[in-house]
C-alpha positions as CSV (number, residue, x, y, z in Angstrom):
1,M,111.6,128.6,151.4
2,F,111.4,132.4,151.2
3,E,112.4,134.7,154.0
4,Y,112.2,138.4,153.4
5,S,110.6,141.7,154.5
6,L,109.0,144.5,152.6
7,K,109.9,147.7,154.5
8,N,108.8,151.3,154.3
9,G,105.5,150.6,152.5
10,V,102.0,151.6,153.5
11,I,100.4,148.4,154.8
12,V,96.7,148.3,154.0
13,T,94.5,145.6,155.5
14,S,90.9,145.4,156.7
15,G,90.3,146.5,160.3
16,R,93.5,148.5,160.7
17,V,94.5,152.0,160.0
18,P,96.9,152.0,157.0
19,K,100.3,153.0,158.1
20,T,103.9,152.8,156.9
21,G,105.6,149.8,158.3
22,V,107.4,146.5,157.6
23,L,105.7,143.2,156.4
24,G,107.7,140.0,157.1
25,V,107.4,136.8,155.2
26,S,108.6,133.4,156.4
27,G,107.9,130.5,154.1
28,E,104.2,130.7,153.1
29,R,103.2,132.9,156.0
30,I,103.2,136.4,157.2
31,F,105.3,136.7,160.3
32,H,107.1,139.2,162.5
33,P,109.4,141.2,160.2
34,D,112.8,139.6,159.5
35,T,115.5,141.9,158.4
36,T,117.8,139.3,156.9
37,R,116.7,140.1,153.4
38,A,114.6,143.2,152.7
39,A,113.1,145.2,149.9
40,D,112.9,148.9,150.6
41,L,109.7,150.4,149.2
42,E,110.9,153.9,150.1
43,G,107.5,155.1,151.3
44,R,106.2,155.3,147.7
45,S,104.2,152.0,147.5
46,F,101.1,150.6,149.0
47,V,101.0,146.9,150.3
48,Y,97.7,145.1,150.0
49,P,96.4,141.6,150.4
50,A,96.5,140.1,146.9
51,L,93.1,140.4,145.3
52,I,90.4,137.6,145.1
53,N,88.2,137.1,142.0
54,T,85.1,135.2,143.1
55,H,83.8,134.4,139.6
56,D,85.5,133.6,136.4
57,H,85.2,131.0,133.6
58,L,88.8,130.0,133.0
59,Q,88.1,128.2,129.8
60,G,86.3,131.3,128.4
61,N,88.8,134.1,128.6
62,Y,89.2,135.3,125.0
63,L,88.4,138.3,123.0
64,P,86.4,140.0,121.5
65,R,83.3,139.7,123.6
66,V,80.2,138.0,122.2
67,G,76.8,139.5,123.1
68,P,73.4,140.4,122.0
69,K,72.6,142.1,118.7
70,P,72.8,145.9,118.9
71,G,69.8,147.4,120.6
72,T,68.8,144.2,122.2
73,F,69.6,142.3,125.4
74,Y,69.1,138.7,126.7
75,L,66.3,137.4,128.9
76,T,68.5,134.6,130.3
77,W,72.1,133.3,129.9
78,L,70.9,130.5,127.5
79,P,70.6,132.5,124.2
80,W,74.0,134.0,124.9
81,D,75.5,130.5,125.2
82,N,73.9,129.6,121.8
83,D,75.2,132.8,120.3
84,L,78.7,132.2,121.6
85,K,78.9,128.6,120.2
86,A,77.7,129.8,116.8
87,S,80.2,132.7,116.7
88,E,83.5,133.1,114.7
89,V,85.2,134.0,118.0
90,F,84.3,130.5,119.4
91,I,85.6,128.8,116.3
92,E,88.8,130.8,116.6
93,R,89.1,130.1,120.3
94,S,88.6,126.4,119.7
95,R,92.0,126.2,117.9
96,L,93.5,126.5,121.4
97,S,93.8,123.6,123.8
98,R,91.9,123.7,127.2
99,E,95.3,123.9,128.9
100,E,96.2,127.0,126.9
101,L,92.9,128.7,127.6
102,Y,93.3,128.1,131.3
103,A,96.9,129.4,131.2
104,L,95.6,132.6,129.5
105,S,93.0,133.0,132.2
106,A,95.5,132.6,135.0
107,Y,97.7,135.3,133.5
108,K,94.6,137.5,132.9
109,N,94.1,137.4,136.7
110,L,97.8,137.5,137.7
111,F,98.4,140.7,135.6
112,S,95.6,142.5,137.5
113,G,96.8,141.6,141.0
114,V,94.7,138.5,141.6
115,A,96.3,135.6,143.4
116,T,93.0,133.6,144.1
117,V,90.2,132.9,141.6
118,N,87.3,130.6,141.3
119,D,86.7,128.7,138.1
120,H,83.0,128.1,137.6
121,F,83.4,124.7,136.0
122,P,82.9,121.3,137.6
123,Q,86.0,119.5,139.1
124,A,85.5,116.7,136.5
125,M,86.6,119.3,133.9
126,N,89.3,121.2,135.7
127,K,90.8,119.1,138.5
128,T,93.9,118.1,136.6
129,I,94.5,121.7,135.3
130,L,93.9,124.0,138.2
131,P,96.9,122.7,140.4
132,K,99.3,123.5,137.5
133,L,98.2,127.2,137.2
134,P,100.6,129.9,138.4
135,I,97.9,131.4,140.7
136,R,95.6,129.8,143.2
137,A,92.4,128.4,141.7
138,I,90.0,127.2,144.3
139,L,90.1,123.4,144.3
140,N,87.4,122.6,146.9
141,Y,83.9,123.7,146.4
142,G,80.4,122.5,145.8
143,L,78.9,123.5,142.5
144,A,75.7,123.7,140.5
145,H,75.7,125.6,137.2
146,E,72.3,127.0,138.0
147,V,69.1,125.7,139.7
148,S,66.8,125.8,136.7
149,S,65.5,123.0,134.5
150,Y,67.8,124.2,131.6
151,D,71.0,124.4,133.5
152,L,74.1,122.4,132.3
153,K,73.7,119.7,135.0
154,W,77.3,120.1,136.3
155,G,78.3,118.2,139.4
156,D,76.2,115.7,141.3
157,G,73.1,117.8,141.8
158,V,72.3,120.7,144.0
159,E,71.6,118.9,147.2
160,V,74.5,116.5,147.0
161,E,76.9,119.3,146.1
162,H,75.7,121.5,148.9
163,R,75.8,118.7,151.4
164,R,79.4,118.0,150.4
165,A,80.3,121.7,150.8
166,V,78.8,121.9,154.3
167,K,80.5,118.7,155.4
168,N,83.9,119.9,154.3
169,G,83.6,123.6,155.2
170,W,83.6,124.7,151.6
171,S,81.4,127.2,149.7
172,F,78.6,126.0,147.5
173,I,78.6,128.1,144.3
174,T,75.9,128.6,141.7
175,H,74.7,131.1,139.2
176,L,71.4,132.4,140.5
177,A,68.7,134.7,139.1
178,E,70.9,135.3,136.0
179,G,67.9,136.4,133.9
180,F,64.2,137.3,134.1
181,D,62.2,134.2,133.0
182,G,60.1,132.5,135.6
183,E,62.7,129.9,136.7
184,S,65.5,132.5,137.0
185,M,63.3,134.7,139.1
186,D,62.4,131.7,141.3
187,G,66.0,130.9,142.2
188,V,66.0,131.8,145.8
189,K,62.8,130.1,146.5
190,T,64.2,126.9,144.8
191,L,67.2,126.9,147.1
192,E,64.8,127.4,150.0
193,R,62.6,124.5,148.9
194,L,65.7,122.3,148.6
195,G,66.8,123.3,152.1
196,V,70.2,124.6,150.9
197,L,70.0,128.4,151.3
198,D,72.6,129.1,154.0
199,N,75.9,130.7,154.7
200,H,77.8,128.2,152.5
201,C,76.1,129.7,149.4
202,L,78.0,131.9,147.0
203,L,75.4,133.2,144.6
204,V,76.6,134.6,141.3
205,H,74.9,137.5,139.6
206,G,71.5,137.8,141.3
207,I,70.2,140.3,138.8
208,G,66.7,139.0,139.2
209,F,66.6,139.2,143.0
210,S,63.4,140.7,144.4
211,D,63.5,142.8,147.6
212,E,62.2,139.7,149.4
213,D,65.0,137.6,147.9
214,I,67.6,140.0,149.2
215,R,66.1,139.8,152.6
216,K,66.2,136.0,152.6
217,V,69.8,136.0,151.2
218,A,70.9,138.3,154.0
219,K,69.1,136.3,156.7
220,A,70.7,133.1,155.5
221,G,74.2,134.7,155.6
222,A,74.8,133.8,151.9
223,S,77.4,135.7,149.8
224,V,76.9,137.3,146.4
225,S,79.4,137.7,143.6
226,W,78.7,141.0,141.7
227,C,79.7,140.8,138.0
228,A,78.5,144.2,136.9
229,A,80.2,144.6,133.6
230,S,79.1,141.2,132.3
231,N,75.5,141.8,133.6
232,M,75.2,145.2,131.8
233,F,76.7,143.9,128.6
234,M,74.3,140.9,128.4
235,F,71.2,142.2,130.2
236,N,71.5,146.0,130.5
237,V,70.9,145.6,134.3
238,T,72.8,144.4,137.3
239,C,71.8,143.3,140.7
240,K,70.3,145.7,143.2
241,I,73.7,146.3,144.6
242,K,72.8,149.2,146.9
243,K,70.0,147.2,148.5
244,L,72.3,144.1,148.9
245,L,74.9,146.2,150.7
246,N,72.3,148.0,152.9
247,A,70.9,144.6,153.8
248,G,74.3,143.5,155.1
249,V,74.9,140.8,152.4
250,N,78.5,139.7,152.1
251,V,79.1,141.1,148.6
252,T,82.2,140.1,146.6
253,I,83.3,141.0,143.0
254,G,83.8,138.7,140.0
255,T,84.8,139.4,136.4
256,D,82.9,136.6,134.7
257,S,84.9,135.6,131.6
258,A,86.3,138.1,129.2
259,A,83.7,136.8,126.7
260,T,81.2,139.1,128.4
261,G,82.8,140.9,131.3
262,S,85.8,143.2,132.0
263,Y,89.0,142.1,130.4
264,N,90.7,142.1,133.8
265,F,90.0,142.5,137.5
266,L,91.2,146.1,138.0
267,E,89.1,147.3,135.1
268,E,86.1,145.6,136.8
269,L,86.7,147.6,139.9
270,H,86.8,150.9,137.9
271,Y,83.6,149.9,136.1
272,D,81.7,148.9,139.2
273,R,82.4,152.1,141.0
274,D,81.4,154.2,137.9
275,L,78.3,152.2,137.4
276,Y,77.2,152.7,141.1
277,R,77.6,156.4,140.7
278,R,75.5,156.4,137.5
279,L,72.8,154.2,139.0
280,Y,72.5,155.9,142.4
281,G,74.0,159.4,142.0
282,E,76.3,158.7,144.9
283,D,79.7,157.2,145.6
284,L,80.5,153.6,146.5
285,P,83.4,154.1,148.9
286,A,86.7,152.8,147.7
287,Q,87.3,151.1,151.1
288,K,84.1,149.1,150.6
289,I,85.3,147.9,147.2
290,F,88.6,147.0,148.8
291,E,86.8,144.9,151.4
292,M,84.7,143.2,148.7
293,V,87.9,141.9,146.9
294,T,89.8,140.9,150.0
295,V,88.1,140.0,153.3
296,N,84.6,139.5,151.9
297,A,85.8,137.2,149.2
298,A,87.9,135.2,151.6
299,K,84.8,134.8,153.8
300,A,82.7,133.7,150.8
301,F,85.2,130.9,150.1
302,W,85.3,129.9,153.8
303,M,89.0,130.8,153.7
304,Q,89.0,133.9,156.0
305,D,91.4,132.2,158.4
306,Q,93.9,131.8,155.5
307,I,93.7,134.7,153.0
308,G,92.3,138.2,152.4
309,A,94.2,140.1,155.1
310,L,97.8,140.9,156.0
311,E,97.9,139.4,159.4
312,E,100.5,137.4,161.2
313,G,100.1,133.7,160.5
314,K,98.0,134.1,157.4
315,T,99.1,133.1,153.9
316,A,101.5,135.6,152.4
317,D,99.4,136.6,149.3
318,I,100.7,140.2,148.8
319,L,100.1,142.9,146.2
320,V,102.4,146.0,146.0
321,L,101.1,148.9,143.9
322,K,102.7,152.2,143.0
323,G,101.4,155.1,145.1
324,R,99.6,157.3,142.7
325,T,97.3,159.0,145.3
326,D,97.6,159.6,149.1
327,D,94.5,157.6,149.9
328,P,95.4,153.8,149.9
329,Y,91.9,152.7,148.9
330,E,91.5,155.2,146.1
331,N,95.0,154.1,145.0
332,L,93.8,150.5,144.6
333,I,90.5,151.4,142.8
334,S,92.2,153.7,140.3
335,A,95.1,151.3,139.6
336,S,95.9,149.8,136.3
337,M,98.1,146.8,135.3
338,E,101.0,149.1,134.8
339,D,100.9,150.0,138.5
340,I,101.7,146.6,139.9
341,E,105.2,146.4,141.4
342,L,105.0,142.9,143.0
343,L,102.6,140.1,143.4
344,T,103.2,137.1,145.7
345,L,101.3,133.8,146.3
346,A,102.0,132.1,149.7
347,G,105.2,134.1,149.9
348,K,106.4,133.1,146.5
349,P,107.0,136.1,144.1
350,L,104.9,135.5,141.0
351,Y,105.4,138.8,139.2
352,G,107.2,142.0,139.7
353,E,109.8,144.6,138.9
354,L,113.4,143.2,138.5
355,R,114.5,145.1,141.6
356,F,112.6,142.4,143.6
357,I,114.9,139.7,142.3
358,D,116.9,140.2,145.5
359,L,114.0,138.4,147.3
360,F,115.1,135.3,145.4
361,G,118.7,135.8,146.5
362,G,119.7,137.9,143.5
363,K,119.1,135.4,140.8
364,L,115.9,134.6,138.9
365,P,115.2,130.9,139.5
366,K,114.3,128.3,136.9
367,G,110.7,128.5,135.8
368,Y,110.5,132.3,135.4
369,S,110.8,134.6,132.4
370,R,111.2,138.3,131.6
371,I,108.8,140.6,129.9
372,T,108.4,144.3,129.4
373,V,105.3,146.1,130.7
374,A,105.0,149.9,130.1
375,D,108.7,150.1,129.5
376,R,109.5,148.3,132.7
377,P,111.5,145.1,132.7
378,M,109.5,142.6,134.8
379,F,109.9,139.0,135.9
380,V,107.0,136.6,135.8
381,I,106.4,133.0,136.8
382,G,106.1,130.7,133.8
383,N,106.4,131.8,130.2
384,P,103.4,133.9,129.2
385,G,105.5,135.3,126.2
386,G,105.8,131.8,124.8
387,L,102.1,131.2,125.4
388,Y,101.2,134.4,123.6
389,R,103.4,133.5,120.6
390,E,101.8,130.0,120.5
391,V,98.3,131.5,120.5
392,R,99.2,133.7,117.6
393,K,100.8,130.8,115.7
394,K,97.7,128.7,116.1
395,I,95.3,131.5,115.3
396,G,97.3,132.6,112.3
397,F,97.6,136.3,112.9
398,K,98.8,138.8,115.5
399,K,96.0,138.4,118.0
400,I,95.7,141.1,120.6
401,L,94.5,140.0,124.0
402,D,94.1,143.1,126.2
403,F,94.5,141.2,129.4
404,L,98.1,140.5,128.5
405,P,99.9,143.9,129.0
406,F,103.0,143.2,127.0
407,E,104.2,142.2,123.5
408,P,106.2,138.9,123.4
409,E,109.8,139.2,122.3
410,A,110.7,137.4,119.1
């Protein structure tokens, strides 16, 4: 059980003015600061809730990306799926086990400050793997791949999966309007006809939403996962993000897999803000993006009483970043993997600079390893260096995966 405090850091959480203070951790929870063991951030670091990625495909994080031929874009996701499975990248990726691909995906998220992620695969495929990952992968959710006649028929059907989600207080997650054919454009109406459009829905992509669809999604209280980089790469368009926000929709952010999207979550935040400026000629406030990846995402997963904020009694998922700018929200949105100083999950340090080893009592426990990131010696849970070496051994050459910010030692 961990008992420690982070002192003299700027505490940043939704609904409160950021200010320098002390954050206490007792076991898995945030509690009144305890000074028995403390790390002094010396006023140079910002302390945030750990980030939440609402859409990833944990079996699909590999590089390079696979997409449409130059000068063309897809009408729906299906031709992309066909292109992926016919690609040399897919053949190469297939040399790795499912467990190795999931581990790579967990580290892709961990090294960009994410402690919680959703894997858009059915539990029949991932239920034995997710609990073994170093970060929190959402275990309880209802799922449909999509709501078209050509979806992949994951789960037990839209109505059954939705009913299970409502009964258990989970989210019901589905790709929706990921394309511009008739069925994709009819996604919101299909959910309405089935009687399942409500506040349990987490709708991924929504690039084909009409203005009326947006009105209905907002009225229902559904959430949307915005995956802008993947959308633009595949379709050269993303959802009507400004209209979604103006309508009051609970918008979150997802990376999608590295096969089409950003190679990590922090890069996605950079991309999203830049795209918004290019689309609308105005800024998307950094504080709004911060909310999308913390409190909004927690609400979308029906976990707002547990994660997404640094409040007493909530789970101690914490991200500490170097202070590069005076504004705490701008500091997050401009951050890179090299700016992470510490990441915790339920109070347990996952990754950080060696100076935080004192939180363990001065000795790195079994099950951790050391790596070097941007000339900084770091500790990390598990053995991503060994994983990286094994990937290269199986692939047969020095494969570079940009979401791993280090070179493994020999």
